[in-house]
N, CA, C and O atoms as a Tinker XYZ file with bonds, in Angstrom:
   484  protein
     1  N      5.868000   31.381000   37.972000    73     2
     2  CA     6.311000   30.247000   37.557000    64     1     3
     3  C      8.286000   30.454000   37.269000    63     2     4     5
     4  O      8.860000   31.437000   36.800000    81     3
     5  N      8.689000   29.580000   37.591000    73     3     6
     6  CA    10.026000   29.000000   37.560000    64     5     7
     7  C     10.169000   28.344000   36.135000    63     6     8     9
     8  O      9.330000   27.560000   35.693000    81     7
     9  N     11.123000   28.668000   35.561000    73     7    10
    10  CA    11.506000   27.813000   34.400000    64     9    11
    11  C     12.423000   27.067000   34.138000    63    10    12    13
    12  O     12.905000   26.772000   33.045000    81    11
    13  N     12.808000   26.591000   35.642000    73    11    14
    14  CA    13.792000   25.624000   35.896000    64    13    15
    15  C     12.682000   24.221000   35.820000    63    14    16    17
    16  O     11.483000   24.315000   36.084000    81    15
    17  N     13.379000   22.929000   35.402000    73    15    18
    18  CA    13.257000   21.925000   35.472000    64    17    19
    19  C     13.579000   20.584000   36.192000    63    18    20    21
    20  O     14.794000   20.414000   36.290000    81    19
    21  N     12.967000   19.773000   36.621000    73    19    22
    22  CA    14.040000   18.496000   37.038000    64    21    23
    23  C     13.074000   17.411000   36.325000    63    22    24    25
    24  O     11.859000   17.245000   36.427000    81    23
    25  N     14.261000   16.593000   35.410000    73    23    26
    26  CA    13.586000   15.564000   34.990000    64    25    27
    27  C     13.937000   14.386000   34.900000    63    26    28    29
    28  O     15.028000   14.120000   34.395000    81    27
    29  N     13.126000   13.435000   35.352000    73    27    30
    30  CA    13.407000   11.749000   35.258000    64    29    31
    31  C     12.993000   10.928000   34.021000    63    30    32    33
    32  O     11.881000   10.737000   33.527000    81    31
    33  N     13.879000   10.619000   33.766000    73    31    34
    34  CA    12.932000    9.726000   31.981000    64    33    35
    35  C     13.573000    8.346000   31.979000    63    34    36    37
    36  O     14.598000    7.915000   32.505000    81    35
    37  N     12.876000    7.936000   31.412000    73    35    38
    38  CA    12.759000    6.442000   31.567000    64    37    39
    39  C     12.961000    5.291000   32.423000    63    38    40    41
    40  O     13.693000    4.311000   32.285000    81    39
    41  N     11.944000    5.712000   33.573000    73    39    42
    42  CA    11.501000    4.999000   34.501000    64    41    43
    43  C     10.860000    3.803000   34.080000    63    42    44    45
    44  O      9.912000    3.947000   33.307000    81    43
    45  N     11.133000    2.811000   34.378000    73    43    46
    46  CA    10.617000    1.598000   34.485000    64    45    47
    47  C      9.576000    1.214000   35.775000    63    46    48    49
    48  O      9.845000    1.155000   36.975000    81    47
    49  N      8.519000    1.017000   35.202000    73    47    50
    50  CA     7.948000    0.349000   36.564000    64    49    51
    51  C      6.827000   -0.257000   36.117000    63    50    52    53
    52  O      6.305000    0.193000   35.097000    81    51
    53  N      6.255000   -1.365000   36.777000    73    51    54
    54  CA     5.434000   -2.898000   36.257000    64    53    55
    55  C      4.284000   -2.512000   37.220000    63    54    56    57
    56  O      4.509000   -2.136000   38.370000    81    55
    57  N      3.137000   -2.614000   36.737000    73    55    58
    58  CA     1.494000   -2.290000   37.647000    64    57    59
    59  C      0.310000   -3.292000   36.707000    63    58    60    61
    60  O      0.437000   -4.239000   35.931000    81    59
    61  N     -0.712000   -2.613000   37.180000    73    59    62
    62  CA    -1.874000   -3.532000   36.450000    64    61    63
    63  C     -2.743000   -1.997000   36.131000    63    62    64    65
    64  O     -3.393000   -1.472000   37.036000    81    63
    65  N     -2.660000   -1.412000   34.816000    73    63    66
    66  CA    -3.493000   -0.801000   34.614000    64    65    67
    67  C     -4.124000   -0.815000   32.895000    63    66    68    69
    68  O     -3.381000   -0.629000   31.931000    81    67
    69  N     -5.507000   -1.051000   32.788000    73    67    70
    70  CA    -6.279000   -1.501000   31.515000    64    69    71
    71  C     -7.756000   -1.577000   32.060000    63    70    72    73
    72  O     -8.241000   -1.587000   33.191000    81    71
    73  N     -8.267000   -1.625000   30.781000    73    71    74
    74  CA    -9.926000   -2.510000   30.542000    64    73    75
    75  C    -10.074000   -3.715000   30.496000    63    74    76    77
    76  O    -10.998000   -4.476000   30.784000    81    75
    77  N     -8.909000   -3.849000   30.037000    73    75    78
    78  CA    -9.574000   -5.691000   29.462000    64    77    79
    79  C     -8.969000   -6.529000   30.459000    63    78    80    81
    80  O     -7.922000   -6.427000   31.098000    81    79
    81  N     -9.938000   -7.426000   30.430000    73    79    82
    82  CA    -9.523000   -8.374000   31.283000    64    81    83
    83  C     -7.999000   -8.782000   31.840000    63    82    84    85
    84  O     -7.549000   -8.653000   32.978000    81    83
    85  N     -7.335000   -9.344000   30.584000    73    83    86
    86  CA    -5.876000   -9.624000   30.393000    64    85    87
    87  C     -5.355000   -8.493000   31.487000    63    86    88    89
    88  O     -4.826000   -8.759000   32.566000    81    87
    89  N     -5.640000   -7.093000   30.930000    73    87    90
    90  CA    -4.981000   -5.774000   31.567000    64    89    91
    91  C     -5.016000   -6.143000   33.345000    63    90    92    93
    92  O     -4.078000   -6.330000   34.119000    81    91
    93  N     -6.061000   -6.149000   33.509000    73    91    94
    94  CA    -6.456000   -6.592000   34.884000    64    93    95
    95  C     -5.973000   -7.513000   35.810000    63    94    96    97
    96  O     -5.791000   -7.334000   37.014000    81    95
    97  N     -5.673000   -9.068000   34.779000    73    95    98
    98  CA    -5.262000  -10.150000   35.831000    64    97    99
    99  C     -3.510000   -9.867000   35.841000    63    98   100   101
   100  O     -2.772000  -10.425000   36.653000    81    99
   101  N     -3.091000   -9.038000   34.935000    73    99   102
   102  CA    -1.307000   -9.146000   34.631000    64   101   103
   103  C     -0.672000   -8.098000   35.086000    63   102   104   105
   104  O     -1.233000   -7.006000   34.990000    81   103
   105  N      0.374000   -8.171000   35.564000    73   103   106
   106  CA     1.096000   -6.739000   35.872000    64   105   107
   107  C      1.971000   -6.324000   34.066000    63   106   108   109
   108  O      1.997000   -7.042000   33.066000    81   107
   109  N      2.407000   -5.308000   34.216000    73   107   110
   110  CA     2.510000   -4.899000   32.521000    64   109   111
   111  C      3.926000   -3.607000   32.572000    63   110   112   113
   112  O      4.193000   -2.909000   33.550000    81   111
   113  N      4.540000   -3.595000   31.424000    73   111   114
   114  CA     5.500000   -2.451000   32.236000    64   113   115
   115  C      5.218000   -1.375000   31.670000    63   114   116   117
   116  O      4.913000   -1.329000   30.478000    81   115
   117  N      5.279000   -0.254000   32.504000    73   115   118
   118  CA     5.316000    1.147000   32.047000    64   117   119
   119  C      6.325000    1.722000   32.155000    63   118   120   121
   120  O      7.106000    1.406000   33.052000    81   119
   121  N      6.725000    3.166000   30.902000    73   119   122
   122  CA     7.378000    3.650000   31.171000    64   121   123
   123  C      7.214000    5.191000   31.689000    63   122   124   125
   124  O      6.644000    6.067000   31.038000    81   123
   125  N      7.666000    5.326000   32.659000    73   123   126
   126  CA     7.458000    7.097000   33.279000    64   125   127
   127  C      8.448000    7.863000   32.840000    63   126   128   129
   128  O      9.548000    7.372000   33.093000    81   127
   129  N      8.491000    9.095000   32.159000    73   127   130
   130  CA     8.909000   10.359000   32.259000    64   129   131
   131  C      8.468000   11.199000   33.015000    63   130   132   133
   132  O      7.282000   11.478000   32.840000    81   131
   133  N      9.193000   11.908000   34.103000    73   131   134
   134  CA     8.450000   12.666000   35.266000    64   133   135
   135  C      9.663000   14.240000   34.762000    63   134   136   137
   136  O     10.858000   14.340000   34.486000    81   135
   137  N      8.432000   15.259000   34.874000    73   135   138
   138  CA     9.634000   16.397000   34.924000    64   137   139
   139  C      8.745000   17.770000   35.740000    63   138   140   141
   140  O      7.840000   18.350000   35.140000    81   139
   141  N      9.093000   18.098000   36.935000    73   139   142
   142  CA     8.871000   18.724000   37.999000    64   141   143
   143  C      9.280000   20.516000   37.716000    63   142   144   145
   144  O     10.472000   20.818000   37.663000    81   143
   145  N      8.170000   21.643000   37.543000    73   143   146
   146  CA     8.959000   22.725000   37.743000    64   145   147
   147  C      8.866000   23.077000   39.184000    63   146   148   149
   148  O      7.878000   23.023000   39.915000    81   147
   149  N     10.755000   23.651000   39.604000    73   147   150
   150  CA    10.789000   24.301000   40.958000    64   149   151
   151  C     11.856000   25.268000   40.441000    63   150   152   153
   152  O     12.429000   25.309000   39.353000    81   151
   153  N     11.966000   26.101000   41.626000    73   151   154
   154  CA    13.130000   27.360000   41.269000    64   153   155
   155  C     14.679000   26.542000   41.714000    63   154   156   157
   156  O     15.134000   26.682000   42.850000    81   155
   157  N     15.058000   26.087000   41.149000    73   155   158
   158  CA    16.445000   25.717000   41.321000    64   157   159
   159  C     17.341000   26.678000   41.816000    63   158   160   161
   160  O     18.342000   26.215000   42.363000    81   159
   161  N     17.194000   28.356000   41.742000    73   159   162
   162  CA    18.088000   29.087000   42.185000    64   161   163
   163  C     18.827000   28.783000   43.579000    63   162   164   165
   164  O     20.036000   28.734000   43.351000    81   163
   165  N     18.617000   28.615000   44.608000    73   163   166
   166  CA    18.830000   28.732000   45.742000    64   165   167
   167  C     20.028000   26.935000   45.885000    63   166   168   169
   168  O     20.767000   26.710000   46.843000    81   167
   169  N     19.892000   26.207000   44.952000    73   167   170
   170  CA    20.309000   25.071000   44.793000    64   169   171
   171  C     22.072000   24.824000   43.986000    63   170   172   173
   172  O     23.186000   24.305000   43.928000    81   171
   173  N     20.976000   25.771000   43.497000    73   171   174
   174  CA    22.872000   25.990000   42.205000    64   173   175
   175  C     23.995000   27.199000   42.772000    63   174   176   177
   176  O     25.211000   27.173000   42.581000    81   175
   177  N     23.258000   28.205000   43.483000    73   175   178
   178  CA    24.384000   28.574000   44.259000    64   177   179
   179  C     24.827000   27.686000   45.359000    63   178   180   181
   180  O     25.977000   27.330000   45.103000    81   179
   181  N     24.488000   27.268000   46.268000    73   179   182
   182  CA    24.493000   26.283000   47.499000    64   181   183
   183  C     25.029000   25.130000   46.980000    63   182   184   185
   184  O     25.669000   24.596000   47.886000    81   183
   185  N     25.079000   24.560000   46.095000    73   183   186
   186  CA    25.482000   22.585000   45.573000    64   185   187
   187  C     24.963000   22.246000   46.951000    63   186   188   189
   188  O     25.722000   21.708000   47.758000    81   187
   189  N     23.496000   22.580000   47.320000    73   187   190
   190  CA    23.178000   21.624000   48.645000    64   189   191
   191  C     22.001000   20.680000   48.322000    63   190   192   193
   192  O     20.978000   21.140000   47.816000    81   191
   193  N     22.103000   19.632000   48.547000    73   191   194
   194  CA    20.389000   18.615000   48.168000    64   193   195
   195  C     19.455000   19.266000   48.809000    63   194   196   197
   196  O     18.334000   19.086000   48.333000    81   195
   197  N     19.517000   20.061000   49.853000    73   195   198
   198  CA    18.411000   20.504000   50.660000    64   197   199
   199  C     17.946000   21.835000   50.173000    63   198   200   201
   200  O     16.932000   22.383000   50.604000    81   199
   201  N     18.674000   22.294000   49.324000    73   199   202
   202  CA    18.023000   23.605000   48.187000    64   201   203
   203  C     17.280000   22.902000   47.598000    63   202   204   205
   204  O     16.201000   23.396000   47.926000    81   203
   205  N     16.929000   21.640000   46.592000    73   203   206
   206  CA    16.246000   21.755000   45.779000    64   205   207
   207  C     15.523000   20.250000   45.784000    63   206   208   209
   208  O     16.119000   19.542000   46.596000    81   207
   209  N     14.511000   19.592000   45.186000    73   207   210
   210  CA    13.547000   18.416000   45.083000    64   209   211
   211  C     14.759000   17.480000   44.705000    63   210   212   213
   212  O     15.571000   17.567000   43.784000    81   211
   213  N     14.557000   16.189000   46.124000    73   211   214
   214  CA    15.231000   15.056000   45.757000    64   213   215
   215  C     14.779000   14.029000   44.254000    63   214   216   217
   216  O     13.735000   13.381000   44.327000    81   215
   217  N     15.595000   13.958000   43.008000    73   215   218
   218  CA    14.975000   13.357000   41.823000    64   217   219
   219  C     14.839000   12.043000   42.189000    63   218   220   221
   220  O     14.274000   11.195000   41.498000    81   219
   221  N     15.578000   11.767000   43.762000    73   219   222
   222  CA    15.233000    9.926000   43.626000    64   221   223
   223  C     14.390000    9.627000   44.484000    63   222   224   225
   224  O     14.163000    8.440000   44.713000    81   223
   225  N     13.502000   10.979000   45.390000    73   223   226
   226  CA    12.614000   10.432000   45.757000    64   225   227
   227  C     11.321000   10.503000   44.922000    63   226   228   229
   228  O     10.328000    9.892000   45.318000    81   227
   229  N     11.289000   11.252000   43.738000    73   227   230
   230  CA    10.189000   11.588000   43.574000    64   229   231
   231  C     10.308000   10.227000   42.337000    63   230   232   233
   232  O      9.145000    9.926000   42.070000    81   231
   233  N     11.117000    9.491000   41.664000    73   231   234
   234  CA    11.082000    8.609000   41.232000    64   233   235
   235  C     10.857000    7.404000   42.059000    63   234   236   237
   236  O     10.061000    6.607000   41.562000    81   235
   237  N     11.364000    7.081000   43.197000    73   235   238
   238  CA    10.590000    5.908000   43.837000    64   237   239
   239  C      9.086000    6.010000   44.153000    63   238   240   241
   240  O      8.351000    5.024000   44.201000    81   239
   241  N      8.562000    7.663000   44.429000    73   239   242
   242  CA     7.101000    7.552000   44.894000    64   241   243
   243  C      6.375000    7.634000   43.357000    63   242   244   245
   244  O      5.146000    7.603000   43.423000    81   243
   245  N      6.920000    7.730000   42.027000    73   243   246
   246  CA     6.315000    7.586000   40.966000    64   245   247
   247  C      6.214000    5.674000   40.826000    63   246   248   249
   248  O      5.270000    4.969000   40.468000    81   247
   249  N      7.520000    5.330000   41.248000    73   247   250
   250  CA     7.219000    3.971000   40.668000    64   249   251
   251  C      6.292000    3.472000   41.878000    63   250   252   253
   252  O      5.382000    2.697000   41.582000    81   251
   253  N      6.396000    3.727000   42.769000    73   251   254
   254  CA     5.564000    2.762000   44.124000    64   253   255
   255  C      3.888000    3.107000   43.900000    63   254   256   257
   256  O      3.095000    2.309000   44.399000    81   255
   257  N      3.577000    3.798000   43.464000    73   255   258
   258  CA     2.086000    4.324000   42.346000    64   257   259
   259  C      2.021000    3.326000   41.610000    63   258   260   261
   260  O      1.211000    2.489000   42.009000    81   259
   261  N      2.619000    3.046000   40.574000    73   259   262
   262  CA     2.486000    2.172000   39.603000    64   261   263
   263  C      2.007000    0.379000   39.800000    63   262   264   265
   264  O      1.182000   -0.402000   39.326000    81   263
   265  N      3.545000    0.381000   41.200000    73   263   266
   266  CA     3.086000   -0.787000   41.948000    64   265   267
   267  C      2.457000   -1.435000   42.622000    63   266   268   269
   268  O      2.307000   -2.649000   42.756000    81   267
   269  N      1.874000   -0.149000   43.299000    73   267   270
   270  CA     0.734000   -0.639000   43.879000    64   269   271
   271  C     -0.879000   -0.185000   44.133000    63   270   272   273
   272  O     -1.744000   -0.452000   44.967000    81   271
   273  N     -0.782000    0.579000   43.036000    73   271   274
   274  CA    -2.270000    0.834000   42.656000    64   273   275
   275  C     -2.997000    0.284000   41.496000    63   274   276   277
   276  O     -2.251000   -0.429000   40.825000    81   275
   277  N     -4.147000    0.365000   41.048000    73   275   278
   278  CA    -4.701000   -0.149000   39.879000    64   277   279
   279  C     -5.773000    0.625000   39.571000    63   278   280   281
   280  O     -6.697000    0.997000   40.294000    81   279
   281  N     -5.479000    0.896000   38.042000    73   279   282
   282  CA    -6.460000    1.664000   37.247000    64   281   283
   283  C     -6.485000    1.179000   36.491000    63   282   284   285
   284  O     -5.618000    0.405000   36.086000    81   283
   285  N     -8.032000    1.590000   35.741000    73   283   286
   286  CA    -8.438000    0.861000   34.373000    64   285   287
   287  C     -7.741000    2.216000   33.271000    63   286   288   289
   288  O     -7.759000    1.790000   32.116000    81   287
   289  N     -7.314000    3.285000   33.317000    73   287   290
   290  CA    -7.220000    4.260000   32.697000    64   289   291
   291  C     -6.169000    4.511000   32.535000    63   290   292   293
   292  O     -5.886000    4.906000   33.666000    81   291
   293  N     -4.509000    4.684000   31.477000    73   291   294
   294  CA    -3.675000    5.283000   32.191000    64   293   295
   295  C     -3.440000    6.911000   32.048000    63   294   296   297
   296  O     -2.410000    7.520000   32.338000    81   295
   297  N     -4.646000    7.444000   31.533000    73   295   298
   298  CA    -4.893000    8.954000   32.224000    64   297   299
   299  C     -4.658000    8.620000   33.220000    63   298   300   301
   300  O     -3.499000    8.544000   33.630000    81   299
   301  N     -5.933000    8.250000   34.073000    73   299   302
   302  CA    -6.205000    8.292000   35.642000    64   301   303
   303  C     -4.997000    8.008000   36.304000    63   302   304   305
   304  O     -4.745000    8.667000   37.313000    81   303
   305  N     -4.085000    7.020000   35.868000    73   303   306
   306  CA    -2.458000    6.757000   36.669000    64   305   307
   307  C     -1.651000    7.689000   36.603000    63   306   308   309
   308  O     -0.851000    7.907000   37.513000    81   307
   309  N     -1.744000    8.690000   35.083000    73   307   310
   310  CA    -0.773000    9.359000   35.416000    64   309   311
   311  C     -1.345000   11.297000   36.363000    63   310   312   313
   312  O     -0.667000   12.272000   36.687000    81   311
   313  N     -2.859000   10.990000   36.464000    73   311   314
   314  CA    -3.048000   12.060000   37.109000    64   313   315
   315  C     -2.552000   11.752000   38.746000    63   314   316   317
   316  O     -2.245000   12.699000   39.471000    81   315
   317  N     -2.527000   10.973000   39.018000    73   315   318
   318  CA    -2.394000   10.266000   40.491000    64   317   319
   319  C     -1.152000   10.338000   41.022000    63   318   320   321
   320  O     -0.849000   10.313000   42.215000    81   319
   321  N     -0.249000   10.453000   39.805000    73   319   322
   322  CA     1.523000   10.780000   39.766000    64   321   323
   323  C      1.670000   11.797000   39.818000    63   322   324   325
   324  O      2.395000   12.020000   40.788000    81   323
   325  N      1.206000   13.343000   38.948000    73   323   326
   326  CA     0.894000   14.056000   39.154000    64   325   327
   327  C      0.490000   14.681000   40.597000    63   326   328   329
   328  O      1.069000   15.594000   41.186000    81   327
   329  N     -0.461000   14.076000   40.941000    73   327   330
   330  CA    -0.921000   14.618000   42.535000    64   329   331
   331  C     -0.060000   14.415000   43.652000    63   330   332   333
   332  O      0.097000   15.055000   44.692000    81   331
   333  N      0.507000   13.286000   43.160000    73   331   334
   334  CA     1.504000   12.660000   44.248000    64   333   335
   335  C      2.758000   13.542000   44.313000    63   334   336   337
   336  O      3.192000   13.826000   45.429000    81   335
   337  N      3.683000   14.225000   42.675000    73   335   338
   338  CA     4.336000   14.864000   43.166000    64   337   339
   339  C      4.644000   16.218000   43.312000    63   338   340   341
   340  O      5.694000   16.857000   43.388000    81   339
   341  N      3.114000   16.565000   43.338000    73   339   342
   342  CA     2.867000   18.068000   44.051000    64   341   343
   343  C      2.365000   17.806000   45.286000    63   342   344   345
   344  O      1.769000   18.794000   45.715000    81   343
   345  N      2.359000   16.941000   45.991000    73   343   346
   346  CA     1.783000   17.120000   47.379000    64   345   347
   347  C      3.499000   16.555000   47.945000    63   346   348   349
   348  O      3.985000   16.843000   49.039000    81   347
   349  N      4.099000   15.798000   46.981000    73   347   350
   350  CA     5.981000   15.433000   47.944000    64   349   351
   351  C      6.834000   17.130000   48.271000    63   350   352   353
   352  O      7.848000   17.251000   48.959000    81   351
   353  N      6.214000   18.095000   47.684000    73   351   354
   354  CA     7.220000   18.755000   48.252000    64   353   355
   355  C      6.734000   20.444000   47.853000    63   354   356   357
   356  O      6.947000   21.089000   46.826000    81   355
   357  N      6.175000   20.735000   48.826000    73   355   358
   358  CA     5.430000   22.223000   47.987000    64   357   359
   359  C      6.250000   22.987000   47.300000    63   358   360   361
   360  O      5.720000   23.764000   46.507000    81   359
   361  N      7.765000   22.981000   47.410000    73   359   362
   362  CA     8.399000   23.820000   46.227000    64   361   363
   363  C      8.028000   23.809000   44.840000    63   362   364   365
   364  O      8.122000   24.867000   44.218000    81   363
   365  N      7.495000   22.451000   44.084000    73   363   366
   366  CA     7.107000   21.924000   43.107000    64   365   367
   367  C      6.159000   22.702000   42.736000    63   366   368   369
   368  O      5.230000   22.793000   43.538000    81   367
   369  N      6.046000   23.573000   41.339000    73   367   370
   370  CA     5.208000   24.352000   41.248000    64   369   371
   371  C      4.059000   23.647000   39.968000    63   370   372   373
   372  O      2.888000   23.985000   39.800000    81   371
   373  N      4.811000   22.631000   39.215000    73   371   374
   374  CA     3.741000   22.313000   38.026000    64   373   375
   375  C      4.425000   20.972000   38.094000    63   374   376   377
   376  O      5.649000   20.918000   38.210000    81   375
   377  N      3.697000   19.915000   38.028000    73   375   378
   378  CA     4.230000   18.406000   37.643000    64   377   379
   379  C      3.644000   17.762000   36.280000    63   378   380   381
   380  O      2.462000   17.541000   36.015000    81   379
   381  N      4.702000   17.539000   35.549000    73   379   382
   382  CA     4.091000   16.719000   33.941000    64   381   383
   383  C      4.597000   15.893000   33.883000    63   382   384   385
   384  O      5.828000   15.869000   33.918000    81   383
   385  N      3.659000   14.588000   33.740000    73   383   386
   386  CA     3.941000   12.934000   33.903000    64   385   387
   387  C      3.535000   12.233000   32.457000    63   386   388   389
   388  O      2.321000   12.226000   32.257000    81   387
   389  N      4.161000   11.782000   31.660000    73   387   390
   390  CA     3.894000   10.728000   30.868000    64   389   391
   391  C      4.354000    9.328000   31.186000    63   390   392   393
   392  O      5.429000    8.753000   31.357000    81   391
   393  N      2.946000    9.002000   31.192000    73   391   394
   394  CA     3.064000    7.669000   31.165000    64   393   395
   395  C      2.737000    6.985000   29.757000    63   394   396   397
   396  O      1.944000    7.384000   28.904000    81   395
   397  N      3.845000    5.446000   29.724000    73   395   398
   398  CA     3.838000    4.968000   28.154000    64   397   399
   399  C      3.820000    3.559000   28.469000    63   398   400   401
   400  O      4.660000    2.914000   29.097000    81   399
   401  N      2.455000    3.076000   27.803000    73   399   402
   402  CA     1.959000    1.030000   27.783000    64   401   403
   403  C      3.008000    0.738000   26.995000    63   402   404   405
   404  O      3.071000    1.199000   25.855000    81   403
   405  N      4.099000   -0.180000   27.574000    73   403   406
   406  CA     4.618000   -0.351000   26.800000    64   405   407
   407  C      4.346000   -1.841000   26.249000    63   406   408   409
   408  O      5.133000   -2.506000   25.575000    81   407
   409  N      3.162000   -2.189000   26.646000    73   407   410
   410  CA     2.951000   -3.857000   25.672000    64   409   411
   411  C      1.088000   -3.541000   25.839000    63   410   412   413
   412  O      0.357000   -4.161000   26.612000    81   411
   413  N      0.573000   -2.239000   24.730000    73   411   414
   414  CA    -0.385000   -2.646000   24.650000    64   413   415
   415  C     -1.251000   -3.727000   23.923000    63   414   416   417
   416  O     -0.653000   -4.077000   22.905000    81   415
   417  N     -2.022000   -4.153000   24.019000    73   415   418
   418  CA    -3.026000   -5.093000   23.705000    64   417   419
   419  C     -3.765000   -4.591000   22.468000    63   418   420   421
   420  O     -4.975000   -4.459000   22.287000    81   419
   421  N     -2.697000   -4.335000   21.637000    73   419   422
   422  CA    -2.844000   -4.108000   20.153000    64   421   423
   423  C     -2.175000   -5.209000   19.333000    63   422   424   425
   424  O     -1.200000   -5.843000   19.737000    81   423
   425  N     -2.840000   -5.412000   18.011000    73   423   426
   426  CA    -2.454000   -5.797000   16.803000    64   425   427
   427  C     -1.480000   -5.754000   16.188000    63   426   428   429
   428  O     -1.206000   -6.621000   15.357000    81   427
   429  N     -0.450000   -4.371000   16.536000    73   427   430
   430  CA     0.292000   -3.766000   15.682000    64   429   431
   431  C      1.481000   -3.653000   16.358000    63   430   432   433
   432  O      1.825000   -3.754000   17.536000    81   431
   433  N      1.960000   -3.444000   15.432000    73   431   434
   434  CA     4.080000   -3.623000   15.800000    64   433   435
   435  C      4.324000   -1.816000   16.449000    63   434   436   437
   436  O      4.389000   -0.884000   15.647000    81   435
   437  N      4.410000   -1.636000   17.689000    73   435   438
   438  CA     4.562000   -0.199000   17.940000    64   437   439
   439  C      4.902000   -0.278000   19.245000    63   438   440   441
   440  O      4.321000   -1.028000   20.029000    81   439
   441  N      6.106000    0.682000   19.643000    73   439   442
   442  CA     6.875000    0.808000   20.714000    64   441   443
   443  C      6.005000    0.975000   22.095000    63   442   444   445
   444  O      6.238000    0.503000   23.208000    81   443
   445  N      4.820000    1.888000   21.607000    73   443   446
   446  CA     3.850000    1.348000   22.973000    64   445   447
   447  C      2.691000    3.268000   23.111000    63   446   448   449
   448  O      2.926000    4.242000   22.396000    81   447
   449  N      1.682000    3.214000   24.101000    73   447   450
   450  CA     0.593000    3.945000   23.785000    64   449   451
   451  C      1.000000    4.376000   25.214000    63   450   452   453
   452  O      1.516000    3.721000   26.119000    81   451
   453  N      0.433000    6.296000   25.117000    73   451   454
   454  CA     0.601000    6.704000   26.119000    64   453   455
   455  C     -0.144000    8.089000   26.958000    63   454   456   457
   456  O     -0.656000    8.709000   26.026000    81   455
   457  N     -0.318000    8.531000   27.698000    73   455   458
   458  CA    -0.712000    9.784000   27.709000    64   457   459
   459  C      0.390000   11.009000   28.189000    63   458   460   461
   460  O      1.441000   10.525000   28.609000    81   459
   461  N      0.351000   12.178000   28.199000    73   459   462
   462  CA     0.871000   12.968000   29.176000    64   461   463
   463  C      0.082000   13.622000   29.792000    63   462   464   465
   464  O     -0.845000   13.962000   29.058000    81   463
   465  N     -0.060000   14.143000   31.269000    73   463   466
   466  CA    -0.552000   14.919000   31.957000    64   465   467
   467  C     -0.130000   16.153000   32.761000    63   466   468   469
   468  O      0.838000   15.979000   33.501000    81   467
   469  N     -0.566000   17.099000   32.748000    73   467   470
   470  CA    -0.117000   18.345000   33.388000    64   469   471
   471  C     -0.724000   18.909000   34.809000    63   470   472   473
   472  O     -1.852000   19.392000   34.916000    81   471
   473  N     -0.049000   18.806000   35.574000    73   471   474
   474  CA    -1.225000   19.446000   37.068000    64   473   475
   475  C     -0.269000   20.956000   37.422000    63   474   476   477
   476  O      0.949000   20.928000   37.250000    81   475
   477  N     -0.813000   21.954000   37.815000    73   475   478
   478  CA    -0.195000   22.861000   38.672000    64   477   479
   479  C     -1.020000   23.406000   39.659000    63   478   480   481
   480  O     -2.227000   23.648000   39.675000    81   479
   481  N      0.258000   23.612000   40.831000    73   479   482
   482  CA     0.114000   24.201000   42.296000    64   481   483
   483  C     -1.314000   25.119000   42.227000    63   482   484
   484  O     -1.712000   25.718000   43.225000    81   483
């Protein structure tokens, strides 16, 4: 496995994810943090986008999943994003995704609740 990482942090996407009726009826914002493990040796030497994984395409893919699918559990949403990132480019050795629900239905003052999932090829 490589020690090189590409990170996308603080991506916000709006979608349906939750168990409660109000969460199923109204889209809500999620914060996504993506980390993929990929060998960046060639890109570091060539300075060529073709030799790396395009972080823009990873961000768009993750946002698309949030915006177009529906899950009850944040765990399932994070897993779907992990699997999609691994499928997006065979050079990705592992994907770690943190999904944070920014407006959880709790009567408490907090910034959010979330989960982090990691999947390896």
